[in-house]
N, C-alpha and C positions, 0 to 999 in steps of 0.2 A: 305714315305710307312703307310698306318693306318691299322689297326686290330681290329677287332667289336667283343664283345661279350655279354652276356647280364650277370648278375646281379644279384642275390633274397638275399634277407638280410633284418633282424632285428636289431635291434639296442635297447639295456636295458642298463638299470642300474645296476651296479656289488655288488656282495653281498660286504661288508663293513672288510670282511678280505680274501677280493682280490683272490686270485685259491684257497684259502685251503678251501674256502664258497661255492665252483661251487658243483652243485650238478651232481654223477653219469649219467652220459647220456646212461650206455648200458641198453638193453633192450627196449629203447624208441621208438618203430615200430621196422625197420630195422637196426637198431643201435646194432652190434653184441659186435664192443669193440671200447674204445677210446683210443687214440694213444697219445704223447708228443711231444715236438721238440724245440728245445733252443729256446731263444729269439732272435725276431730281431728288430734292431734299426731304422728308419723309419720318411725320412725327406722331410717336403711336404709342397712348395709354392704354395696356392692356387692367381690365376690369376681371375680379375674382371674388368668392369669400373670405374670410380672414383664414378658412382651412382648406383653400385652394379646391374646389368642389368642381370647379370646373375644367382647370387640369387635368385632377385628373381620371376627365372622364374624356381626357383628350380632347377638349373643346375649348375655343377662344374667344373670347367676347374685346374688341378695341374700338377707342374712339382716336383715329389717325385725320390728321392734319396734311397738306403738303399731294404732289402727284395726281393723278387723273381720278382717285375712286375716293374721294376723301370724304369720310363720315363716319357710321359705327359700322362693324360689322363682326355678324357671330358665324364661327365658322364650325361646322358640326360634320363630326367623322362620317363618313359613308365608306365604299369597298375600295379596297389596293388603295393608289394612289391618289385618291379622289376626294373631295371634300364638298359639302353646301355651305354658301355663302351666302348668309341672304343679310340683307344692308340696308341701311337705311340714314336719313339726314341728320346732318349736323346738327346736336344740340350739345347744351349742357348738364344734361341729363341723363342716363341711361332712358334709353327711350323704352316705353312701355310693351309694346308689340315685343321687341327683343329678350326684355325682362321676361316675359310671359313664356317663351319660346326656351327660356334655358331654365324655366321651373322645373321642370324632373329631376335637373342637377342640381339648381340652389338649393329646392324646399323651402323656398322663402326666404332666407339668413340674405343679408343685407351684401350688395354690392362695391365695393370699395376697390380706388386704384392701388396695382399692386406693383406695376412694371411700368417706366417708360422705357421705348426702347424708339432711341430717331437712326437713321438711315438713309447714307448716302449711296444713292442707285445707281450703276450704268444699264441702260439697255442695249440690246442687242435684239433685232429685230430675226427669226427665222423666216423667208419665204420661197413660197410655191414661183411655179415660172411663170403664172400670173398676174403676180407680183403681193399676193393675196398673204395677209400673216399666219400662219401655223402655230407658232409657238413664240414666246420671248423668252430670253438670255438673259438674266440677270442677275449682276454682279454688283453687292451691298456690304459697306463699310458699317457694322452695328455700333453702336455705342448703347449699353445698359443701362439701368439707374433703379436697383429696388424702390421703390416708396414708400416701402414697410418694412419692419422685420431687421432695420440697421442699416438698411437705405446702401444696401450692397452695391459695386459699379465691375463692369462685363466689357470687355471688348473683343471682336473677330469678324473675321470675312467670310461668305457664305456666296454659295452660287447656287441659283434658282434657277431649273427649267419648266415655263408650264405652258401648255398647251390652250390656242385658241378652242371659243366653243366646236364642236363639232367638229373636230378632229380625232385622229384615231389614234387611242390609246400604246399604239404599236410602234409610233414615233418615239416617243420615250426611249422603247430600248434600243432604235437607234440609233439615237444620240449619243445614250449613256456608251454605246459601246467605241463611240468615237474621242469620248470625253476620259473612256478608261486608257484607252491607247498613247493619252500625255499621262498619265498617272493620276488622274481627278477621279475621289473615289466619292461615297455617297456618304451625306454628312450623318453622323449618330443619335442626333436630336430630330424629332419629327416637325419642331415649328422654334420659331425666334423665341416663344415664349418659354418651351418648356430648355431650351439651353439658356437664356438670361432666369429662369427662376434656379436651375443649378447652376449656375458660374457665382449668382448673388446669394448661395448661400441658403436657398429656399428648397426646403423637399418636397415632395410629390410620392406620397407612397399610398398601398391603398394596402390596410389590413387583412391578410389571409388568414383561415382558421388553423393554427398548431395541432389540431389533435387530432387532423382524421389521418388514416395509414394509407398513402400509397397505394392504388390497385385493388383498393378492398372497396364493397358497396358505397360505404359513407362517402369516400373522393367520388365516385362516379354520378352516385345523386346528387352529390353540392355543385361537381363541375358540370353537370346538366340545367339545374336549378340558375348556379348564378350567371349562367349564357343565358338563359330564359329570361331572368332578371334584368340585365344590362339591354336585351333588347325592347323589354318593355319601358323601359326608359328611353332608349334614343329612338323611339316610335315615337313619341309621346308630342315632339315638335310639326311632324308631319301631320296628325292627326289634328291638332291644331289648325291647319295650315289647310284642311283640308287636302290629301295630298290623297293622288288615288291607291287605294286598296288598303290604306294605310290602318281605316277603322281594321278591314276584317286583318289584317297583319295582326292589330292587339289585342284584340278579340281570339285572336287562336293562339295567344301568345298567353294570355290568362288561363285557356283551358289548358293549355301544355304544363303550368305550373299548378293548376289545380290538380289534376290527372297525375302527375307525379307526386303530388305530396300525398295523395290516397293510397294511390298504388305502395308506394315507399312506407306505409307506417312501421314496418319491421323495421326501418330504417334509422329513422325520428318522428320523435315523440308528438302524439298525437296531441295533447295538452295543448301545446305547443302552435302546432300546424294545420290545425280545425279551423280554429280565430282565422287564419290569414287564407281558408280556403274559403270559407263564407263571406270576406273581402272580396276576394279575387271573385266570386261566386255574383256580388252585385257589380263592380266594372264589367266583365264580362256581361253582364245585363243592360247596363247602362250603354254600352257598347253596338251590344247587339240590336238595337232600335234603329241606329242606323244603318246596322249592316245589312240588316231583314228588308229595308227601305231599298236600300241600293240593288241589290238580288233581284228584287222585284223589278222595279222599275227597267232593269235590265233587262228583265226576261222578258216582262208583258209587252216592252216596244220591238225586239227582235220579234217576237212569234208576229206582230202586227203587220210588222216591216215585207213578212213572210207572205202575207196572203193576198191573194187573186184581190186583182181591183173592186171587182164584180162582188167580193163579200165584206168590204168593210164599206157600209152606209149608216151616213151622218159623222158627226163631228168629236171622230174617235179619238185623233190625233190630238187634238184639242185638250177632250178630257183627260186625257192622260196625263198631259204636261201638266193642266190644271192642278190634278190631283199628287201629280210627284210635286210641282213644286210646293203644294202645301202642308205635305206633309214630308217632305225633307225640309226644308229650314228649321219647322217644330224639330226633329230628331236632330239635325245637324246642332242646333242652339242645345236641346240636350246633354246631347255628348259634351260642349263645350262648358257648360256648368257642373259634370259632373267632374272634370279636369277641374276646374279652378275649387274643390272642394278641399276645407282640411280634411276631410276624411281619404281623400286620394292620398296626400301627403304622406297621413300615415300608415299606409299600407305601402307607399314604397321605403318611406323608412322602417317600418318593420320588415319587407322584404332584405332588404340590404343586412340589418340582422341575424336573418334566419341565415343567411352565407357565411357571415364573419362568425356568429357566434353561435352554430349550427347544434337542436337537443338532442343529441345521438345517442340511438339506444345501443345495448348491446352488441346487436347483431351488423350492427355498421362497421366493424372490425371482424364480421367473420367470412365467408370465401362467396367470389359471388357467384359463381358456380349454382349456389347451391341457396343463398339468400335472397339473389335476381331474379334467377330463375322462377323460383316459386311465385314470386309476385307478380312477375309476366302469367303466369300458368294458372294464378288465380282469378287474373283480370278473363282472360279466355274461359273459363271457367261461367263467370257473369255473362259476360257475349253469350256462353254455347243456352242459358238458362232463358234471355232472352228471346234469340230469335226461339227455340221452341215455344213457348207460351204467343210469340207473332201467329209462329206459320199453323198453329191451333187454332186460333180462330175466324171466325167466317169473313168470309169478305165484308169488308166496310170499314167505319170508324174504328171497329173494334182493333183491327189487325193495322188498320195504319195506324196508329198513337204504339202500336204494341211495335212494328217495324221503327216507328222512329226512338223507340227509347234502345230495340235493338243495336242502331246509329249510336246513340248516345256511348253504347259498350264496345262498340267496334273501336271509337275514338280513343278509349281510354286504353286498351288493351293497345290499340296501333303507337299511341303514347309512351305506353308502360315499354313499350318493346324498342324505343327509340332510346333508352334513357340508359336501355340494358346491354345495346350493342356495341358500344365499344369493349365489354365486356365480357359478352357470350359470342359473339360474330355472327357471322353467316349465318347458321341455324335460328337464334330471335332475329334476325333480317328480315330471313325469308316469314317467317310466322308476322313478324309485322307488315311486311308486302299483304298478302292474304288479308290481312286486317284491314288495311283501304282499300283493298278495292271491294271490300264489303260493304265499308263507308258511303266509300264512290256513291257503288248502285244505289244504294237506302236513302244517299243526300240528294240524290237527282229526283227516287220518288218523295222526299218530303217536300221539295220546291216545288211538284207538280201538286201536288193537295194544298200548298200554302197558297199557290196562286191561284189555285181554285177558287179559294172564297174568298181574296182579292178579287179578282174578274165577276162574282157574284155580286158583290155591293156595289161597282160598281154599272154591273146588268142594271140594280135594283136603283142607283143613281141616276142614270141613262134616261129609264123609263119614267122614273118621279120627274123628271124635264120634259119631256113630253121627246123624248128623240129614240131613234129605235137602238132597241138594246139587241140586236140581233148578232153583230158583230163578238158582241162579247158574249153572246151562247156558244158561236164559233170556238173562240178561244177557248172556253172553260170544256166545250168539247172533246178539245186536242187534248187540252190538261189529263181530261181525266185518261183520256186513249193512254194517252206517258204513262200516269200512273200504273195503270194496269199493266203496260207491258213492262213496265219497271219490276211488279211483285212478279209477272210471272219470271223473269229471270233469277230471280232470290234463292229458289232453290238450289241451283248447280254452281252460282256466285260460292251459297255456303257449304255444300260439300267439299268445291275445292279449299276453304280456308278449314274446316275443320276435321283435314286429313290426316289422321294420329299420326302418319311420320313426322308431320310437321313439329308435333310436339315432344317427340320422344327424345332425340336429343336432350332438349330439358327436362324431363324428367327422371333427374337420380332416385 
């Protein structure tokens, strides 16, 4: 069984005279007092692959004894000074639950001990006026020993300030200001492991393509792809743990990658990228089942909650819960199964290889104002064609289908503009913003269309069970009215997005 918590901390070079040189932090913001405790002896063995794949992604996995939180700890990077720490009870082998959460980084390579780090820790607790602990100030005397690659040794001291759960991160700035006045500066290593590897002779480097010209279309496209591949990998543990919105974010990342590979075929050879697009479509499809279920459940539940009591007839809420539990468990299992396949790991490897050794075409070294603008305008042309076809259709399923296709084209234009924005600036950003408005409106329309089909299925099931289908009919009618209202808004929103003045700065 695992547990998770957010860990927000900063590391510093300690004063030369150790504990005696630490400043009195009483009065630093809400800190009303500082209390101390006895020393702790900590012994941690860090595990990684032979080529240090975890360390290369700023992830650490350790088995630690001593102190108050003995056990296995997997630390995953998050924003700023925060990391997510997932812990599991002590055992001789790496817990399978943590091995699974690290899979998007390790790709199944064996995990083994790489560094042993022992620390003698002196702790000071920063407390508020009520005596609650705001943060801990720890001074560690560290001894590191490589367990592989020659067995190098290193020793150093470091100072760490870690916030208690729920304390605002701004306290770190207040504390740091006082530490700086004493000449205490930030450490140059983000973690003990990173410093231990460096000082025992192990290097952690990520290869970069050396054939990309800075400021070229190739550089901008690869920079975007690298960012999205990193995001895909980092979202994997959150999806496996059913974190809120994780499936949605991973699915969107797949779409961004697919769109980039499609829109910038003039930069990257499609003979190499088209197979990747097919695999990304597969993964997005597996994730989409879970995401569609999540959206529908939330949408119908919210609509039901807004109905006056006199319009709710029969066990409507109970039926919705049964439907959600039955479908939800099935689709979540499908998502986890997809992430456990060799096909998924091969996709991650292939995406890494694409960024490291990109199949660049001649235009990758061209002028961004020409190459990237042309790609964006080509996606605009596709969207214009889809919108023209959709709006020419009579009201009904054919128009709904056409608007759904236009929505997908609007997404592609928006993502193509995202890639080009660092190169082309405000003109492409404005066009992307208009594309997003079209996408949002057509997305609301599509959600209403899909909800109608689901509500009809629930009504049929309720009727077959001898229950009243009245409430499902009311909800169906509201969704139909909502879809019709969104359709009426489409021409105006599209006129704003298709204004020639938006495209003029890009049309060279």
